[in-house]
Structures are given as C-alpha cells and as structure tokens.
C-alpha positions as CSV (number, residue, x, y, z in Angstrom):
1,M,105.1,134.0,80.4
2,S,106.1,130.8,82.2
3,N,109.6,131.7,82.3
4,M,108.8,135.3,83.8
5,I,106.7,133.8,86.6
6,V,109.2,131.5,87.3
7,E,112.2,134.1,87.6
8,L,110.2,136.7,89.2
9,S,108.6,134.3,91.8
10,K,111.9,133.0,93.1
11,Y,112.9,136.7,94.1
12,V,109.4,137.0,95.8
13,M,109.7,134.1,97.9
14,I,113.2,134.9,99.0
15,V,111.8,138.5,100.3
16,L,108.8,136.9,101.6
17,L,110.7,134.5,103.7
18,A,113.3,137.0,104.6
19,F,110.4,139.1,106.2
20,Y,108.9,135.9,108.0
21,T,112.4,134.9,109.4
22,L,113.0,138.6,110.7
23,H,109.6,138.2,112.7
24,C,111.0,134.7,113.9
25,F,113.5,137.0,115.9
26,I,111.8,140.1,116.5
27,V,109.0,138.1,118.9
28,F,111.9,137.4,121.4
29,R,112.0,141.0,122.4
30,Y,108.3,140.7,123.7
31,A,107.3,138.9,127.2
32,N,104.2,137.2,126.1
33,E,102.4,136.0,123.4
34,E,99.6,138.7,123.2
35,E,102.3,141.5,122.5
36,R,103.8,139.1,119.6
37,R,100.4,138.6,118.0
38,G,100.9,141.1,115.0
39,F,104.2,139.5,114.2
40,Y,102.5,136.0,114.0
41,I,99.7,137.3,112.0
42,G,102.4,138.7,109.5
43,Q,104.3,135.4,109.5
44,N,100.9,133.5,108.6
45,I,100.5,135.8,105.7
46,F,104.0,135.5,104.2
47,M,103.8,131.7,104.6
48,F,100.8,131.2,102.6
49,L,102.0,133.5,100.0
50,I,105.2,131.6,99.7
51,H,103.2,128.3,99.5
52,F,100.9,129.9,96.9
53,L,103.8,130.9,94.6
54,G,105.7,127.9,94.9
55,Y,102.7,125.7,93.6
56,L,102.0,128.5,91.1
57,V,105.4,127.7,89.8
58,L,105.3,124.1,89.9
59,C,101.7,124.2,87.8
60,F,103.3,126.3,85.2
61,Q,106.3,124.3,84.8
62,T,104.5,120.7,84.6
63,G,101.1,121.7,83.3
64,D,99.8,119.4,86.0
65,T,96.1,120.7,87.0
66,S,96.1,117.9,89.6
67,L,98.6,120.2,91.7
68,I,96.0,122.6,92.3
69,L,94.0,120.2,94.3
70,F,97.1,119.0,96.3
71,F,98.0,122.5,97.0
72,A,94.4,123.5,98.2
73,V,94.2,120.3,100.5
74,Q,97.8,121.3,102.0
75,Q,96.6,125.0,102.5
76,I,93.3,123.5,104.4
77,M,95.5,121.5,106.5
78,L,98.0,123.9,107.7
79,F,95.1,126.8,108.0
80,S,93.3,124.1,110.3
81,V,96.3,123.3,112.3
82,I,96.9,126.9,113.0
83,M,93.3,127.4,114.0
84,L,93.0,124.5,116.1
85,Y,96.0,125.5,118.4
86,R,94.3,128.5,118.8
87,I,91.0,127.2,119.8
88,L,92.3,124.1,121.8
89,Y,95.4,125.9,123.2
90,P,94.9,129.4,123.4
91,D,98.2,129.9,125.3
92,S,100.2,127.7,122.8
93,N,103.4,129.3,121.7
94,R,102.4,130.4,118.0
95,L,106.1,130.9,116.8
96,I,106.7,127.0,117.1
97,I,103.3,126.5,115.5
98,N,104.1,128.8,112.6
99,N,107.7,127.6,112.0
100,M,106.4,124.1,112.1
101,C,103.9,125.1,109.3
102,M,106.4,127.1,107.3
103,L,109.2,124.3,107.1
104,L,106.2,121.8,106.1
105,C,105.3,124.1,103.4
106,V,108.9,124.3,102.0
107,S,109.2,120.6,102.4
108,F,105.7,119.9,100.1
109,I,106.9,122.6,97.5
110,I,110.6,121.0,97.0
111,L,109.3,117.2,97.5
112,T,106.5,117.8,94.8
113,R,109.2,119.2,92.5
114,L,111.4,116.3,93.2
115,S,108.6,113.3,93.3
116,Y,105.1,114.0,93.1
117,S,104.5,110.4,94.6
118,R,106.6,110.8,97.4
119,S,105.3,114.1,98.0
120,V,101.6,112.5,98.4
121,K,103.1,110.1,100.5
122,Q,104.7,112.4,102.8
123,F,101.5,114.5,103.0
124,K,99.3,111.7,104.3
125,I,102.0,110.7,107.1
126,V,102.0,114.4,107.9
127,L,98.3,114.7,108.0
128,A,98.0,111.7,110.3
129,S,100.9,112.9,112.6
130,L,99.6,116.5,113.0
131,I,96.1,114.9,114.1
132,L,98.4,112.8,116.6
133,S,100.2,115.5,117.9
134,L,97.3,117.8,118.5
135,V,96.2,115.8,121.7
136,I,99.8,115.6,123.0
137,P,100.1,119.0,124.6
138,Y,96.8,118.3,126.6
139,F,98.2,114.9,127.8
140,I,101.6,116.6,128.7
141,S,100.2,119.1,130.5
142,H,97.8,117.1,132.6
143,L,99.5,113.7,133.3
144,K,102.2,114.4,135.7
145,F,103.1,110.9,136.9
146,I,105.0,109.9,133.6
147,K,108.3,110.7,135.7
148,K,107.2,107.5,137.6
149,F,108.0,105.2,134.6
150,T,111.6,106.4,134.2
151,W,113.2,103.0,134.4
152,I,110.3,101.6,132.0
153,C,111.2,104.1,129.5
154,G,115.1,103.1,129.6
155,G,114.1,99.5,129.4
156,I,111.9,100.0,126.2
157,G,114.7,102.1,124.7
158,I,117.5,99.5,125.2
159,F,114.7,96.6,124.0
160,S,113.8,98.6,120.7
161,L,117.5,99.5,119.7
162,A,118.5,95.8,120.5
163,S,115.6,94.5,118.2
164,V,116.5,96.3,115.1
165,M,120.2,95.6,115.7
166,I,119.2,91.7,115.4
167,L,116.1,91.6,113.1
168,G,116.3,95.1,111.1
169,N,117.1,95.7,107.5
170,V,120.1,96.6,106.2
171,T,120.3,100.0,104.9
172,Y,123.6,101.5,103.6
173,G,125.4,99.1,105.5
174,S,123.4,100.1,108.8
175,K,120.7,98.2,110.4
176,I,118.3,101.0,111.4
177,S,114.7,100.1,110.1
178,Y,111.8,97.8,109.6
179,Q,109.7,97.6,106.7
180,L,105.8,97.8,107.8
181,F,103.0,97.8,105.4
182,G,105.0,99.4,102.7
183,F,106.6,102.1,105.0
184,T,109.9,102.3,106.6
185,F,109.8,102.3,110.4
186,Q,112.8,103.4,112.3
187,P,112.8,102.8,115.9
188,S,115.7,104.8,117.0
189,E,113.5,108.0,116.0
190,F,111.1,107.0,118.7
191,V,113.7,106.0,121.1
192,K,115.3,109.5,121.1
193,I,112.0,110.9,122.9
194,I,111.9,107.9,125.4
195,F,115.5,108.3,125.8
196,V,115.1,112.2,126.8
197,F,112.2,111.2,129.2
198,F,114.4,108.5,130.9
199,L,117.6,111.1,131.6
200,A,115.1,113.5,132.8
201,G,113.4,111.5,135.3
202,M,116.9,110.1,136.5
203,L,118.7,113.3,136.9
204,A,115.6,115.2,138.2
205,E,115.4,112.5,141.2
206,S,119.2,113.3,142.2
207,A,122.4,114.4,140.8
208,D,124.7,112.6,142.9
209,L,127.6,110.3,141.8
210,F,125.8,107.1,142.0
211,Q,123.0,108.3,140.1
212,V,125.1,109.7,137.4
213,V,127.1,106.5,137.1
214,A,123.7,104.6,136.7
215,V,122.6,107.3,134.0
216,T,125.8,107.0,132.2
217,L,125.7,103.2,132.2
218,M,122.1,103.1,130.8
219,A,123.0,106.1,128.2
220,G,126.1,104.0,127.1
221,A,124.3,101.0,126.4
222,H,121.9,102.9,124.2
223,V,125.0,104.2,122.3
224,I,126.7,101.1,122.2
225,I,123.8,99.3,120.6
226,L,123.6,102.0,118.1
227,V,127.3,101.7,117.2
228,L,127.1,97.9,116.9
229,S,124.0,98.4,114.4
230,K,126.4,100.8,112.5
231,D,124.0,103.3,112.9
232,L,126.6,105.9,114.0
233,G,124.5,109.0,113.1
234,S,122.0,108.4,115.9
235,A,124.5,107.0,118.2
236,L,126.1,110.5,118.0
237,I,123.0,112.3,118.7
238,F,122.2,110.2,121.7
239,F,125.5,111.0,123.0
240,V,125.3,114.8,122.5
241,V,121.7,114.7,124.2
242,Y,123.1,112.7,127.3
243,V,125.9,115.1,127.8
244,V,123.9,118.1,127.4
245,M,121.2,116.8,129.7
246,L,123.8,115.6,132.5
247,Y,125.4,119.2,132.3
248,V,122.0,120.9,132.6
249,G,120.9,118.2,135.2
250,T,124.0,118.7,137.5
251,K,125.4,122.0,136.5
252,K,128.9,120.7,136.8
253,L,131.2,121.8,134.0
254,I,133.4,119.0,134.6
255,Y,130.6,116.6,133.3
256,L,130.6,118.7,129.9
257,I,134.4,118.5,129.3
258,A,134.6,114.9,130.3
259,G,131.9,114.3,127.9
260,L,133.2,116.2,125.0
261,A,136.7,114.5,125.5
262,S,135.2,111.1,125.5
263,G,133.4,112.0,122.3
264,C,136.7,112.8,120.6
265,I,138.2,109.5,121.7
266,A,135.4,107.7,120.5
267,S,135.5,109.7,117.3
268,V,139.1,108.3,116.7
269,I,138.0,104.7,117.7
270,G,135.4,104.7,115.2
271,Y,137.5,105.9,112.4
272,R,139.7,102.8,113.0
273,L,137.0,100.4,113.3
274,F,134.4,101.1,110.8
275,P,135.3,101.2,106.8
276,H,132.5,103.4,106.0
277,V,133.5,106.0,108.6
278,R,136.8,106.2,107.2
279,T,135.1,106.4,103.6
280,R,133.0,109.4,104.7
281,V,136.1,111.1,106.2
282,T,138.2,110.6,103.0
283,A,135.0,112.0,101.0
284,W,134.8,115.1,103.5
285,R,138.6,115.8,103.2
286,D,139.0,115.8,99.7
287,P,135.7,114.8,97.7
288,F,136.9,115.8,94.2
289,S,140.0,113.4,94.5
290,V,137.4,110.4,94.7
291,I,134.5,112.0,92.7
292,E,133.7,108.8,90.8
293,G,133.1,106.9,94.1
294,Q,133.1,108.0,97.7
295,G,132.8,111.6,96.8
296,Y,130.2,111.6,94.4
297,Q,127.2,112.8,96.7
298,I,128.9,115.4,98.4
299,T,130.6,116.8,95.3
300,Q,127.3,116.9,93.3
301,S,125.8,118.4,96.6
302,L,128.5,121.4,96.3
303,F,127.8,121.6,92.6
304,S,124.1,122.0,93.3
305,I,124.5,124.5,96.0
306,G,127.0,126.7,94.0
307,T,125.0,126.7,90.8
308,G,121.9,128.1,92.3
309,G,124.0,131.0,93.8
310,W,122.5,133.5,96.1
311,F,118.8,133.7,94.1
312,G,118.5,130.1,92.8
313,M,117.8,128.7,89.4
314,G,114.1,128.4,89.9
315,L,111.7,125.3,90.4
316,Y,112.4,122.9,87.5
317,E,115.5,124.8,86.3
318,G,118.2,123.1,88.4
319,S,119.1,119.4,88.2
320,P,118.9,118.6,92.1
321,E,118.0,114.9,91.1
322,K,121.6,114.2,90.2
323,I,122.3,114.0,93.9
324,P,121.5,110.3,95.3
325,V,118.7,110.3,98.0
326,V,118.3,114.0,97.5
327,E,114.9,114.0,98.9
328,A,116.2,112.8,102.2
329,D,119.8,113.7,103.1
330,F,120.4,116.2,100.9
331,I,117.2,118.1,100.7
332,F,119.0,121.3,101.7
333,S,121.2,121.3,98.7
334,A,118.0,120.8,96.5
335,V,116.3,123.9,98.3
336,S,119.6,126.1,97.5
337,E,120.1,125.2,94.2
338,E,116.5,126.1,92.9
339,M,115.3,128.6,95.7
340,G,118.7,130.2,96.3
341,C,121.1,130.2,99.1
342,L,119.5,133.2,100.4
343,F,116.7,131.1,100.7
344,G,118.5,128.4,102.4
345,L,120.2,130.8,105.0
346,C,116.6,131.7,105.9
347,L,115.6,128.3,106.3
348,I,118.5,127.8,108.7
349,L,117.6,130.8,110.8
350,I,114.1,129.6,111.0
351,C,115.6,126.5,112.6
352,I,117.6,128.2,114.7
353,S,114.9,130.4,115.9
354,N,113.0,127.3,116.7
355,F,116.1,125.9,118.7
356,L,116.1,129.2,120.6
357,M,112.5,129.1,121.7
358,F,113.0,125.6,122.9
359,M,115.9,126.4,124.9
360,N,114.0,129.6,126.0
361,I,111.2,127.5,127.5
362,A,113.5,124.9,129.0
363,M,115.7,127.4,131.0
364,K,112.7,129.3,132.3
365,F,111.0,126.3,133.6
366,R,111.6,125.7,137.4
367,D,110.6,122.0,137.6
368,L,114.0,120.6,136.9
369,Y,112.3,117.4,135.2
370,Y,110.4,119.4,132.8
371,R,113.4,121.7,132.2
372,L,115.5,118.6,131.4
373,I,112.9,117.5,128.9
374,A,112.5,120.6,127.0
375,A,116.5,121.1,126.9
376,G,116.7,117.6,125.7
377,L,114.5,117.9,122.8
378,A,116.1,121.1,122.0
379,S,119.3,119.5,121.8
380,I,118.0,116.7,119.5
381,Y,116.5,119.1,117.0
382,G,119.6,121.5,117.1
383,F,122.0,118.9,116.7
384,Q,120.3,117.0,114.1
385,M,119.9,120.2,112.0
386,F,123.4,121.0,112.6
387,L,124.5,117.2,111.3
388,T,122.3,117.6,108.2
389,I,123.5,121.0,107.0
390,G,126.9,120.6,108.0
391,G,127.2,117.3,106.1
392,V,125.6,118.5,102.8
393,T,127.7,121.7,102.9
394,K,131.1,119.9,103.7
395,F,131.6,121.5,107.0
396,I,131.5,118.3,108.5
397,P,131.5,114.4,107.4
398,L,128.1,113.1,106.2
399,T,126.3,111.2,108.8
400,G,123.1,110.4,106.9
401,V,120.7,112.3,109.0
402,T,117.7,114.1,107.7
403,L,116.6,117.7,108.2
404,P,113.7,117.6,110.6
405,L,110.2,118.5,109.0
406,V,111.7,119.3,105.6
407,S,113.2,116.2,104.3
408,Y,111.4,113.2,103.0
409,G,110.9,110.2,105.7
410,G,107.7,109.4,107.5
411,T,109.3,108.2,110.8
412,S,111.3,111.4,110.9
413,V,108.4,113.8,110.5
414,L,106.3,111.8,112.7
415,V,108.8,112.1,115.8
416,T,109.6,115.6,115.1
417,L,105.9,116.8,115.2
418,I,105.4,114.6,118.4
419,M,108.5,116.6,119.8
420,F,107.0,120.0,118.8
421,S,104.0,118.8,120.5
422,I,105.8,117.9,123.7
423,I,107.5,121.2,123.9
424,Q,104.0,123.0,123.6
425,G,102.6,120.8,126.5
426,I,105.5,122.0,128.4
427,Y,105.1,125.6,127.5
428,L,101.4,125.6,128.3
429,M,102.5,124.3,132.1
430,R,104.6,127.4,132.3
431,S,102.3,129.8,130.8
432,K,99.2,128.8,132.9
433,G,101.3,128.9,136.2
434,V,100.7,125.2,137.0
435,K,102.0,124.4,140.6
436,I,104.5,121.6,140.3
437,R,107.6,120.3,142.0
438,E,110.3,123.1,142.4
439,E,113.8,122.5,141.6
440,K,115.7,120.9,144.7
C-alpha cells in the first residue's frame, strides 16, 4: 500500500505542478489582477494539494505521526500569508505571493525528507521572516525619503563586508559569515539589498560621466572586499547587478559591453590567483577524472539527477544524502532525483516567472529610482537562480550559491522574502497610481 501511494503520488504531484506552472505564464496575458483572479485560485488549490501529497508520502515512508502536526502548522502559515496579503494589500501582485508560497512548500517537503531537524529550524526562520516581510510593502510604498540615504547605504555596505573579511568565520576557504545565537549570519546577503538601493539612488540622481565613475568606484570597492574574502560567488552577483543597473540607468550599450568584457578579464585573473577557483574549474571540465576528490560533489549531483529520470524515484526512494551539503547548494539535485526532472523543470519555470514579473514591474514603472530597485532585485534573484542550477547540472562551475526559498539557509531565505516584499511595495505604488517623480 505504501509503495503504491509513493509511486502514484509522484506522478500526481508532477501533473499538479505542471498545471500550476502553466498558470504562472497564462496570467501575463491579462492586464490586471482582477482578470487573473481565477488562475490564482487554481494555483492555490494545486499548491496545497502538492503540499498535502508530499507530507502524506513522508508520513507513510517514516511512520512518524509528528509530521502531521508539522504539516498542519505549515498549512496554517501559508494560508495565513495568502489571506493577510489579500486583506492588508488587496492590490498586491498575487503571482509573486503564490510563487513564494509554492517554493516554500517544495522546500519544506524536500528538507523534511533530508533532515527533519533542519526543516523545523528553517520553518521557524521562515515564520519570523514572513511576519517581518508583511510590513515591508507598507513602508516601501509610503516612505519615499529612502533615496536621501544613498551614500549611507554605500557606507554601510562596505563596512559590513569589511567587518566580515576581518572578523568572520572561515567556511570552505571563504570568510562569509558570523555565528550568532546558534544561527549562521551572512551579512553579504543583506548587503545585496543595500547595494541595490545605493546604486538606484546614485543613478537616478544623475547619469553623467562623473556619477558613473563614482558608482563604479563604490561598486568596485564592494566587489574587491568580497574577492579578498574569497566569497567569489557573491562578488560575481554584485558585479552582475552593477552592470545591469548601470545599463538600465544610463541606457548606454557601451557600459554593458564594457562590463561584460571586464567580467571576462576578472574571471581569468581570478582563475590564476585563487587555487579553489582552479579546483572548481577542473571539477567542472572533467569531474569524472577527479571523482575521488574535487569532482565528487558534482559527479554525485549528476548521478542523482540522472538516477531520478523524468519522473523521479519517489520520496525516500533515492540517495540524495550522498551529495555533500545537499540541503543547501545541491537542493535542486535532491528534488530532481526523488521528485523527477519534470518536477525540477517546472520549478525552474516558476523561478523564471518570478524573474519575468519582477522585470515587468520594473520596466512599467515611470520613476527611475524605483525602476532601478526592481530591476536590481530581479537581477539578484535571476542570476542567483542561474548560478545554483547551472552549477549543479555542470552547465557552469560551482559557485556555492543557494537556490532562493528552496535551499536550507536562514539568512538566504530571510533576505529573499525581504526582496519579494520590496517588489510588492513597488508594485503597490504603481498599481495605486501614486504620484512620484517622473524619470528625467
């Protein structure tokens, strides 16, 4: 009976997620939230059914009845978030809310399968983060004086990164975090948001050569500190965000080309300077030749994805725990092995729909400051997703970046939820027709 439920459930969950994903893109055909309402309700139904089936299988496979209570608490939390957004922010973008909850559902299912204790810890952080994030759209849509603190944002960012470089703990050769009350605190995650506000304030004020040079020097300071801390994944994200926002703010193709060329040169220099970069490149080029050493993680990831096939092995039927740090950097491999590559592809498409909605909000906003913020946050989200999935599938070398809202990691999930809430605040400003400064 248990085997039948496991086997049947994986097909049903794939079909449900496929319909959910289809709705993610159908909503773009309609101009306003009222016309999309029926599709959003459908997404909610599919999401709760997937969540229910996932925990039903987990209960059957483990025989642990305490999972029922854990599942019920999650359901209450997710339902409350959806309803509170509808009550507090009736004009909010529900695709962003639904996708946020859907990704959290998948995260809880796969983390509970991998490590119940870590799933519980993640749930506590998510709960606290969601409570905090509920008030952020209000402040973003009402406090328009934030742009006056542009230089303060830049200073805070550099100070925070420098303090980690000097005092932070070394993790896998990089200084990226502190230990605080038993939780790992990674300041660079928060600085990403501060960095976006700094760039937006500078570029919205002026796009002349002097301002561009000032922005470049400050952005370069952020990136250099991260490089010296050997946090090259974060350094790459900061650099890409800078290039994208500079192009959006100035609309000059030459800056985009120069940025891409500089990135290529920096990659070559990084390869020659840092041994762990050369190690990752070696593992990427031919992981099977170094399978006992540098290539172990990526080969196990590829085995895991290949073993799962299109439809997956079923929860608890695979061996994702063979991949080191699977719950963080390689969570996508675990999802693909046990829930199927089709499920994984749908997950990617949901993330892409988030990115497209973020950029849609950014490009339709008339005020350059808020357009830049939305574009910057969209770039962080989209590029981080690319780095994570590209790394575990051997499309690009590994960078040690987590998959937003799915991977285990308290700081990462908190910052991602804050980013989603900031986007909601900007969307509320546009949807309400708030009179703000026009683009020059």
